[in-house]
C-alpha positions in Angstrom: 0.0 0.0 0.0 1.3 3.4 -1.0 0.0 6.6 0.5 1.0 9.9 -1.1 4.6 8.8 -1.6 5.1 6.6 1.5 4.4 2.9 1.5 2.5 1.3 4.4 5.4 -0.9 5.6 8.2 1.3 6.7 11.3 -0.4 8.3 13.9 1.7 10.0 17.5 0.5 10.1 20.8 1.9 11.4 23.3 0.9 8.7 23.8 0.6 5.0 24.3 -3.2 5.5 20.7 -3.5 6.7 19.5 -1.4 3.7 21.3 -3.8 1.3 19.8 -6.8 3.1 16.2 -5.6 3.0 15.8 -3.9 -0.3 16.1 -7.1 -2.4 13.1 -8.5 -0.5 10.7 -6.0 -2.0 10.7 -3.2 0.6 9.6 0.0 -1.0 10.1 2.6 1.7 13.0 2.4 4.3 14.6 4.9 6.7 18.3 5.0 7.4 18.6 6.3 10.9 22.2 6.6 12.0 22.7 8.3 15.4 25.6 10.0 17.1 28.1 9.9 14.2 30.1 12.6 12.6 29.2 13.9 9.1 32.4 12.2 7.8 31.2 8.9 9.2 27.7 9.0 7.8 28.4 10.5 4.3 29.4 7.2 2.7 26.5 5.1 4.1 24.0 7.8 3.2 25.4 8.2 -0.3 25.4 4.5 -0.9 22.0 3.9 0.6 20.4 6.6 -1.6 22.1 5.2 -4.7 21.0 1.6 -3.9 17.4 2.7 -3.2 17.2 4.2 -6.7 18.4 0.9 -8.2 15.5 -0.9 -6.4 12.9 1.9 -7.0 12.7 2.2 -3.2 12.0 5.4 -1.3 15.0 6.1 0.9 14.3 8.3 3.9 17.3 9.8 5.6 17.0 10.7 9.3 18.6 13.8 10.8 21.6 14.4 8.5 19.5 16.5 6.1 22.5 18.5 4.6 24.3 15.3 3.6 21.0 13.9 2.3 20.4 16.9 0.1 24.0 16.8 -1.2 23.3 13.3 -2.5 19.9 14.0 -4.0 17.7 12.4 -1.3 14.0 12.5 -2.0 12.9 12.1 1.6 14.2 13.2 5.0 12.9 12.8 8.5 13.5 15.1 11.4 12.8 14.7 15.1 11.8 17.6 17.3 15.4 18.2 18.3 16.5 18.1 14.7 14.1 20.9 13.6 15.7 23.1 16.2 18.9 23.0 14.2 17.5 22.6 10.7 17.3 25.4 8.1 13.6 25.5 7.2 14.1 27.7 4.2 16.7 25.5 2.6 14.8 22.4 3.2 11.5 23.8 1.8 13.2 25.3 -1.3 14.9 22.0 -2.0 11.6 20.2 -2.7 12.6 17.2 -0.6 9.8 15.4 1.1 9.8 15.8 4.9 8.6 13.7 7.8 8.5 14.9 11.4 8.3 13.0 14.7 5.7 14.1 17.2 4.7 13.0 20.7 2.6 15.8 22.2 0.0 18.2 21.0 2.4 21.1 21.1 4.9 19.2 19.0 2.2 18.4 16.4 1.3 22.1 16.2 4.9 23.0 15.7 5.5 20.2 13.1 2.6 21.3 11.0 4.1 24.8 10.5 6.7 23.0 8.4 4.0 21.7 6.1 5.3 18.1 6.3 4.6 15.3 3.9 4.0 13.0 6.8 3.7 13.0 10.6 5.0 10.3 12.9 3.3 9.6 16.3 5.0 7.5 18.9 5.5 5.5 20.8 2.1 3.9 20.1 3.0 1.0 22.4 5.8 0.6 25.0 9.1 0.2 23.3 12.4 -1.2 24.6 14.4 0.2 21.7 15.4 3.4 23.5 14.5 5.2 26.7 11.5 7.4 26.0 10.3 10.5 27.9 6.8 9.7 26.8 4.2 7.2 27.8 2.7 4.9 25.2 0.3 7.0 23.1 -2.3 4.3 22.6 -4.8 3.8 19.8 -7.1 6.6 20.8 -4.2 9.1 20.3 -3.6 7.6 16.9 -7.2 8.4 15.9 -7.0 11.8 17.4 -3.8 12.7 15.4 -5.4 11.4 12.2 -8.3 13.7 12.6 -6.0 16.7 13.0 -3.8 16.3 10.0 -4.2 16.1 6.2 -0.9 14.3 5.5 -0.2 10.6 6.0 0.2 9.4 9.6 3.0 7.1 10.6 2.6 5.0 13.7 5.8 4.0 15.4 6.9 2.4 18.7 6.4 -1.2 19.9 4.3 -2.2 16.9 4.5 -5.8 16.0 3.0 -7.6 13.0 0.2 -8.8 15.3 -0.6 -5.3 16.6 -0.3 -3.6 13.2 -4.0 -4.1 12.1 -5.2 -2.4 15.2 -3.0 0.6 14.6 -4.0 0.8 11.0 -7.7 0.6 11.9 -7.2 3.4 14.4 -6.1 5.7 11.6 -2.4 5.2 10.9 -1.6 5.1 7.2 1.9 3.7 7.6 3.6 1.5 10.2 7.3 2.2 11.0 9.0 -0.9 12.2 12.3 -1.4 14.0 12.5 -4.1 16.6 10.0 -6.5 15.0 12.3 -6.8 12.0 16.0 -6.1 13.0 15.7 -8.1 16.3 13.7 -10.9 14.8 15.6 -14.2 14.5 14.6 -14.5 10.8 14.3 -10.9 9.5 13.8 -11.9 5.9 10.8 -14.1 6.8 9.4 -11.3 9.0 9.7 -8.8 6.2 7.8 -11.2 3.9 5.0 -11.3 6.5 4.8 -7.6 6.7 4.7 -7.2 3.0 1.9 -9.8 2.8 -0.1 -7.9 5.4 -0.1 -4.7 3.4 -0.7 -6.5 0.1 -3.9 -8.0 1.6 -5.0 -4.5 2.7 -4.7 -3.0 -0.8 
């Protein structure tokens, strides 16, 4: 399922190696989220991931390092709340790159919408062990509330397994961002196939 440029199954990975592992499986949107590295360290992986995604006709979303992303002709970037504090809104908007922004609170959503984003992420929908979060799980009711407030696609993220995904989609999410359920799965390739099948059935 594709929704205004973003496909419903949206894995998030932290290395070029994961990108190269998942793209041949039929993944059509993927985010490269590398944290706490220098620009010099991330330039190669970002450049190579963007190039590989173009070969596979996959939408590559680059998290945080927006300047590097633009230098290598990225079509999508994603920024967290801390990232938009440092990002140049004018340059990003003039570039024409598609933009996603993370939100957790009503104030953050209001702020994000001033950027006219192409999609909004809400999380964590469920409790997540991936990282320490300042926010309690949002729950399905908050997913529905967010969907009613925005015109762009809504991405649900945080603690969402394959089994929980239909509930999140039915609550209003257009896209499911997935980390742990794929990269920490004992058989990631098989799990990706199950995720793709889920969205194929919902088309």
